[in-house]
Structure formats: C-alpha cells, structure tokens
PAFIKE-252089 format. One record per residue (C-alpha): residue in three letters; chain; x, y, z. Coordinates in steps of 0.05 Angstrom, whole numbers. Each point is the difference from the previous one (the first is absolute). Layout:
! residues N
  residu  chaine       u       v       w
     ala       A       X       Y       Z
...
END
This chain:
! residues 187
  residu  chaine       u       v       w
     met       A       0       0       0
     arg       A      28      67     -19
     gly       A      -4      57      50
     leu       A      33      65      20
     val       A      75       2     -12
     pro       A      35      46      50
     gly       A      40      53     -35
     leu       A     -26     -15     -70
     ala       A      -8      66     -35
     ser       A     -56      12     -50
     pro       A      28      13     -70
     ser       A     -54      52     -10
     pro       A     -20      34      66
     phe       A     -70      29       1
     leu       A      25      68      24
     glu       A      42       8     -63
     arg       A     -62     -11     -43
     leu       A     -37      58      32
     pro       A       2      71     -27
     gly       A      56      43      29
     val       A     -47      40      44
     phe       A     -15     -64      41
     gln       A      73     -19       4
     asp       A      18      65      36
     ala       A      21     -16      72
     ala       A     -20      70      23
     asp       A     -70     -27      16
     gly       A      29     -50      49
     asp       A      20     -72      -9
     phe       A     -68     -33       7
     leu       A     -10     -16     -74
     pro       A      70     -30     -12
     arg       A      -7     -44      63
     phe       A     -71     -19     -20
     leu       A      21     -21     -70
     gln       A      61     -39      25
     ala       A     -47     -50      31
     phe       A     -29     -15     -69
     asp       A      70      -2     -31
     ala       A      21     -52      52
     ser       A     -60     -44     -15
     ile       A       4       5     -76
     ala       A      76      -8      -6
     pro       A       0     -77       9
     thr       A     -54      -7     -53
     ile       A      40      42     -50
     ser       A      63     -38      17
     thr       A     -34     -67     -10
     leu       A     -28      21     -68
     asp       A      68      28     -21
     asn       A      33     -66      18
     leu       A     -55     -47     -25
     ala       A      49     -39     -44
     ala       A      40     -19      62
     tyr       A     -64     -23      36
     val       A     -18     -50     -55
     asp       A      71     -27      -8
     pro       A       7     -60      47
     arg       A      74      14       9
     leu       A     -13      70      26
     ala       A     -70      -1      30
     pro       A     -10      10      75
     ala       A     -11     -66      37
     asp       A     -75      12      12
     phe       A     -10      18     -73
     leu       A      37     -63     -22
     asp       A     -54     -45      29
     trp       A     -52      40     -37
     leu       A      40      -8     -65
     gly       A       3     -75      13
     gly       A     -75      -1       0
     trp       A      -1      30     -70
     val       A      41     -59     -27
     asp       A     -31     -54      45
     val       A      60      -9      44
     ala       A     -10       5      75
     pro       A      65     -14      36
     asp       A     -14     -13      74
     gly       A      37      24      61
     gly       A      54     -54      -6
     trp       A      32      33     -60
     thr       A      54      52       7
     leu       A     -10      68     -33
     asp       A      50     -17     -54
     gln       A     -35     -67     -15
     arg       A     -67      36      -3
     arg       A      28      52     -48
     asp       A      30     -55     -43
     ile       A     -62     -42      -5
     val       A     -46      59     -16
     ala       A      49      24     -53
     arg       A       2     -69     -32
     ala       A     -74     -15       8
     val       A     -19       5     -74
     ala       A      56     -46     -21
     leu       A     -18     -49      55
     his       A     -73      -2     -22
     arg       A      23     -11     -72
     gly       A      42     -59      21
     ala       A     -49     -31      49
     gly       A      -9     -74     -13
     thr       A      65      -6     -39
     leu       A      64     -30      29
     gly       A      37      66      -9
     gly       A     -56      39      34
     ile       A      -4     -49      58
     arg       A      76       3      10
     glu       A       1      76      -2
     ala       A     -58       7      50
     val       A      29     -52      48
     arg       A      69      33      -2
     leu       A     -31      67      18
     ala       A     -35     -32      59
     ala       A      53     -50      23
     gly       A      65      30     -23
     pro       A      46     -12     -59
     asp       A      22     -69      24
     ala       A     -69     -32      -5
     glu       A      -4     -57     -49
     val       A     -63     -15     -41
     thr       A      -6     -66     -38
     val       A     -58     -28     -40
     ser       A      -8     -75     -10
     asp       A     -25      12     -71
     asn       A      45       4     -60
     gly       A     -51      37     -42
     gly       A       5     -52     -55
     val       A     -54     -40     -35
     ala       A     -10     -75       8
     trp       A     -40     -46     -46
     ser       A     -12     -73     -12
     gly       A      14     -36     -65
     gln       A     -64     -41       9
     pro       A     -68      32      -3
     gly       A     -31      -2      70
     gly       A      67     -26      28
     glu       A      35      23      63
     val       A      36      66      -3
     pro       A      71      -6      27
     gly       A      22      42      60
     ser       A     -43      36      50
     asp       A     -44      61      -7
     asp       A       9      19      73
     val       A      30      69      10
     leu       A      29      24      66
     val       A      33      67      16
     thr       A      53      -8      55
     val       A      30      60      35
     val       A      62      -8      42
     ala       A      13      63      41
     thr       A      38      18      63
     gly       A     -40      27      58
     val       A     -64     -41     -13
     asp       A       3     -24      73
     asp       A     -18      72      20
     pro       A     -77       4      -3
     glu       A       1      72     -26
     val       A      47     -17     -58
     arg       A     -38     -63     -16
     arg       A     -66      37      -1
     arg       A      28      53     -46
     ile       A      28     -51     -49
     glu       A     -65     -41       2
     arg       A     -40      63     -15
     val       A      44      14     -61
     leu       A      -5     -72     -24
     arg       A     -76       2       5
     ser       A      -1      62     -43
     val       A      47     -23     -56
     val       A      -5     -76      -5
     pro       A     -60     -23     -42
     ala       A     -57     -25      44
     his       A       2     -71     -28
     val       A      75      -8      13
     pro       A      21     -25      69
     trp       A      61      31      33
     met       A      45     -18      57
     leu       A      43      45      44
     glu       A      62     -31      32
     pro       A      61      23      38
     pro       A      68     -12     -32
     pro       A      30     -68      14
     ala       A      45      -3      61
     glu       A      73       1     -17
     glu       A      39     -63      17
     gly       A      34       2      68
     thr       A     -49      49      31
END
C-alpha cells in the first residue's frame, strides 16, 4: 500500500500554480502552509505515476506490488520464497506457463523452487511403439513417471513448495514422485 513519503517534494507545488497575488507572503503564511498539506498527500501519487514502469517490472517493483504482479500472471509465491526467488518466478512466469507440461518446463519450474541442483527425470522416452501383428501386444510400457530428486525435501516447507510447483506444471494424468538425493557412501 502506498502512503505518505516523508520529505518527498511535489514536482509541481500548488502554491506555484496560483497567480502571483496569492503567492505574496505579505498576507501571512496561512495559504502556503494550507497548500503544503495537499502537496504532501499528492506527491506520492505523482511519484508512483512517474515511476510506473518500475512498478510493473518484477525486478524493480516494491515487495508488496510484486505479489500483485504475480496475480496478473497466475503466479502466487507463498511466504516460504525469498524476495529474489519471488522476483525471479514472477519475471519468468510467461515462459513457465508456455513450458508447462513439457520436460523443459518442468525442469525450469522445479529448479526455481528447489534450486539449481534439482534433478528431474521422466520414465518416458517420447518415442512410438507398435506391433508388427494387428491386435498384437505393443512392446514396452506406456507408464510415465516424473521423478524429482532435490535436496531439502525433508523440510516440510521446502517439500510443500516443490509439490505445489509440481502440481501446477506436471500434466494431471502423469504421476510424479519427490525424493531426497541418495545418501553418499560412508555417511
């Protein structure tokens, strides 16, 4: 929420817009003091409008505006995300929506949520299988599984964040599994 900004000067004070006869201080200082109250309340609005491009840029927007921008592009990062992560996901939202359901899109979304070391594998090669006999058995399996291996999934907050991302980018008919990385030998 925008409000008064202490010390923010109005770029066009109301007193300067009045005819010279009203600007004369010989009549006392009531009018200048009276108009300063309006200048103080209108200055943040003028400043916001002058800097509107910064407000709609996810990399520059104030934190409270960033959540509002996320609503525009159907991205609602929750409280578990850092400010930089929230800025990044809102800035990449259109590309993430474009890639939703694809292996590349799933990888990108998971890496934003879980970190760059997260591994995403799909048990489907994307190929086509057929039988040489009409009505015969098709070789292979048509089961598809998305497996995500990410550090920190033991933390409920991290796990919830990654699961939320997976539910939004993995096709509804495709099962997925979230696992911690395998323990290193000797530990």
